[in-house]
C-alpha positions in Angstrom: 0.0 0.0 0.0 1.4 3.4 -1.0 1.2 6.1 1.6 -0.2 9.4 0.4 1.5 12.7 1.4 -0.5 15.2 3.3 -0.8 17.3 0.1 -2.2 14.3 -1.8 -4.6 13.5 1.1 -5.7 17.1 1.2 -6.4 16.9 -2.5 -8.5 13.8 -2.0 -10.4 15.6 0.7 -11.2 18.5 -1.6 -12.4 16.1 -4.4 -14.5 14.2 -1.9 -15.9 17.4 -0.4 -17.0 18.6 -3.8 -19.0 15.4 -4.3 -20.5 15.4 -0.8 -21.3 19.1 -0.6 -22.7 19.0 -4.2 -25.3 16.5 -3.0 -26.0 17.7 0.5 -25.1 21.3 0.7 -23.1 22.9 3.5 -25.6 22.2 6.3 -26.6 18.8 5.0 -23.1 17.4 4.7 -21.2 16.0 7.6 -17.4 16.0 7.9 -17.9 12.3 8.8 -19.3 11.6 5.3 -16.3 13.4 3.8 -13.8 11.5 6.0 -15.5 8.2 5.2 -15.4 8.9 1.4 -11.6 9.7 1.6 -10.9 6.8 4.0 -9.6 8.8 6.9 -10.7 9.5 10.4 -12.3 12.8 11.3 -9.4 13.8 13.6 -7.1 13.3 10.6 -9.4 15.3 8.4 -9.2 18.2 11.0 -5.4 18.0 10.9 -5.6 18.8 7.1 -8.3 21.5 7.5 -9.3 23.5 10.6 -13.0 22.8 10.2 -16.0 22.2 8.0 -16.0 25.8 6.7 -12.4 25.5 5.5 -13.2 22.3 3.7 -16.2 23.8 2.0 -14.3 27.0 1.0 -11.5 24.8 -0.4 -14.0 22.9 -2.4 -15.7 26.1 -3.6 -12.3 27.6 -4.6 -11.5 24.5 -6.5 -14.8 24.7 -8.5 -14.1 28.3 -9.4 -10.5 27.6 -10.4 -11.6 24.6 -12.5 -14.1 26.8 -14.3 -11.6 29.5 -14.9 -9.1 27.0 -16.2 -11.8 25.6 -18.5 -12.5 29.0 -19.9 -8.9 29.9 -20.3 -8.0 26.7 -22.1 -11.0 27.0 -24.4 -10.3 30.6 -25.3 -6.6 30.3 -25.7 -5.6 32.1 -28.8 -9.2 33.2 -29.5 -11.0 36.5 -29.1 -14.6 37.8 -29.3 -17.3 35.5 -30.7 -14.8 32.7 -31.3 -13.8 32.8 -27.7 -17.4 33.0 -26.6 -18.4 29.8 -28.5 -15.3 27.9 -27.4 -15.8 28.8 -23.7 -19.5 28.0 -23.8 -19.0 24.7 -25.5 -16.2 23.8 -23.0 -18.4 24.7 -20.0 -21.4 22.7 -21.3 -19.0 19.7 -21.7 -17.7 20.0 -18.2 -21.1 20.3 -16.5 -22.5 17.4 -18.6 -19.5 15.2 -17.8 -19.0 16.2 -14.2 -22.4 17.3 -12.9 -21.1 17.5 -9.3 -19.2 20.6 -10.4 -22.5 22.3 -11.4 -24.2 21.2 -8.2 -21.3 22.4 -6.1 -21.5 25.8 -7.7 -25.2 26.0 -6.9 -24.5 25.0 -3.3 -21.9 27.8 -3.1 -24.5 30.4 -3.8 -27.0 28.9 -1.3 -24.2 28.7 1.4 -23.3 32.4 0.9 -26.9 33.5 1.3 -27.5 31.3 4.4 -24.2 32.3 6.0 -24.7 36.0 5.4 -28.2 35.7 6.8 -26.5 34.4 10.0 -23.9 37.2 9.9 -21.0 35.1 8.6 -19.4 37.0 5.8 -16.4 34.7 5.1 -18.4 32.5 2.7 -19.5 35.5 0.7 -16.0 37.2 0.6 -14.4 34.0 -0.7 -17.0 33.2 -3.2 -17.3 36.8 -4.5 -13.5 36.9 -4.9 -13.6 33.7 -7.0 -16.5 35.1 -9.0 -14.5 38.3 -9.7 -11.6 36.1 -11.0 -14.1 34.2 -13.1 -15.5 37.5 -14.5 -12.1 38.6 -15.5 -11.3 35.2 -17.1 -14.4 35.6 -19.3 -14.1 39.4 -19.8 -10.7 39.5 -21.4 -11.2 37.0 -24.2 -14.5 38.8 -25.0 -12.5 42.0 -25.7 -13.2 43.4 -22.2 -16.8 44.0 -23.4 -18.9 44.3 -20.3 -22.2 43.6 -22.1 -20.8 40.4 -23.7 -19.4 39.3 -20.4 -22.7 39.9 -18.6 -24.7 38.1 -21.3 -22.3 35.1 -21.3 -22.4 34.7 -17.5 -26.1 35.4 -17.3 -26.8 32.7 -19.9 -24.4 30.4 -18.0 -26.3 30.9 -14.8 -29.6 30.1 -16.6 -28.0 27.0 -18.1 -26.8 26.0 -14.5 -30.4 26.4 -13.2 -32.0 24.5 -16.1 -29.5 21.7 -15.9 -29.7 21.5 -12.1 -33.5 21.2 -12.5 -33.1 18.4 -15.0 -34.7 20.1 -18.1 -33.8 17.9 -21.1 -32.1 19.6 -24.1 -35.2 19.6 -26.3 -37.5 21.2 -23.8 -39.0 24.5 -24.8 -37.3 26.4 -21.9 -34.0 26.1 -23.8 -35.3 27.8 -26.9 -34.4 31.3 -26.0 -30.8 30.4 -25.4 -30.1 29.1 -28.8 -30.2 32.3 -30.9 -28.7 34.7 -28.3 -26.2 32.6 -26.5 -25.2 30.2 -29.1 -23.1 28.4 -26.5 -25.2 25.3 -26.3 -23.4 23.2 -28.9 -24.1 19.9 -27.1 -27.6 20.9 -26.1 -28.9 21.7 -29.5 -31.9 19.9 -30.8 
């Protein structure tokens, strides 16, 4: 049996946390479930991360960074409409192939709202900082066009919601996305 380093174990915790939090949300997911998925004890889990919030925020940060990397790789060497199409198609591919990433994103937004309602601003600060980096990653390939960036991200959020609710690609609720967003390459009828 090969022993994992602390960094490798930490990485496995982040991956497991994404899967667990995607399904159960922040409040519905126990650190015990994450530890069990990784195959470590809870005390060991807390040697890697100081608490549940730190685990959640590491998972949230990973989702944002993965999305940024997806957009950057797709748009490499492209600008404007070509970048828009490439980023949109790459994002659709990611959320179709790894739906836990989509669900984790949705849980991030719910966790921010719930935490801020309770007076905890750390969730929001971290997620908003990630969103700002995501905005920049989209804005630059789109020629720093604020309207294009807004439309792209707005359509992406609508796609997130429709996919999270399980609307099939041919359903009429998708129709408005086809002519304006044109980022639904794999969702086309």
